[in-house]
N, C-alpha and C positions, 0 to 999 in steps of 0.2 A: 504494500500500500504506500502511496505517496503521501507524506504528511505535508501540512501547510506550514511553510516556514516564514511567511510574512503576515503581518497583521491584516493588510488589505491586499486584495487581488481585484483587478479591474479589467473589465472587458467592454470596450466601446464597439457597439455594433452600428457602424455607419449606415448600413442599409436600412436599419430600423430607427435610426436617430435615438438610440437607447443605450444606457449603460447598466451593466450588471456590476453592482458593488458587493463584493464578498468580504465579510468581516470574520476573521478567525476567532473562534470561541475556545477551541482546544486544537491539538494537533490533528484530530480526526473529525472536527465539527466546525462548520462554517455557516453563517447566516448570509443569504444572498437576497439583495433588494434590487429590483429593476426600476430604474429611474429614467424618465425622458431626458435626453441629452441636454436640452435647453435648461431644464431645471437643475440638472447636475452642475452645469456651468455656473448657474446662479449661486449654488452652494460654494463652489470653488472660489468664486470671485468675492463672496461676501462673508465667509465664515469667521474672519478675523475682526469683524465689527465688534465693538464692546458688548453689544446686546446679543451677539451671535446672529444666526440666520436660520430661517426655517422654510420648508416647502411642504405642500400638501399634495399627495398623489393617491387617488382612489381611496380617500378617507384615511390615509396613513400619513401621520406627521413625521417629518424628519427634521430635527434641529441639531445644528452644529455650533459650538461656542468655544472659543479659546478662553480658558479660565486663567486669570492672572492673580487671583486672590481666593483663599479658602472662604467657606461660608462665615457669616457673622456669628457671634461677636468677635471671634479671634481675628478673622480677615488677614491671615498670614500670606506672604507672597508664595505663589505656586506657579507652575507652568505645565498645563496639560490641556487636552482638547476633550470636551464632553460631547458625545453623540447620543441623542435620545431619539428612538424610533417607537412610535406608539399609535394606537387607535383605541376604541372603546373596550376592546377585549384583550389587548396585550401591550406590554411595555418592555422594550429592550434598552438597556443603558450600557454604553461603552465608554471607556476612557483610554486615551492614547497619548503618546508623547507628541509634542509639536512636530518633531522630525518625521513621524509617521504620516502626518497629514500633508506635510510639504512633499514627501516622497510620492504620495497619492496624486497630488496636484501635478507633479512632474510626469508621472506615468500617464495621466490623462492627456496632457499636451503632447507627449511623445506619440500616443496612439492617434491623436487627431492629425498629426503631421506625417505619419508613416503608415505604410500598408502593413497590416497584421495578417497572420496566416488564416484567420477566420473571416477576413474581408472578402 
């Protein structure tokens, strides 16, 4: 079995204008979310805003926020990215390093500008 060695795996399907965002849970378990390309690009462009950025796809909310401070009252300096994916019946919370999301961003733009084997 091939294990997942990166937190994010991304597949841009140019013919469908869609992105499959795969998030590693364990070495043998991944959650995959299909996101329209235009909305994924909105996330990539806006996730570093102080309030974060969210999109809604088929009644599923995806919010991404770069956290610079821990919750109050302590409010200690921190650096991580919070990803929350939810609807009325489920909620998935992920945390990752800033470098993981920057790598995801780079991977997306690489796929936009290059032919992939699944194109």
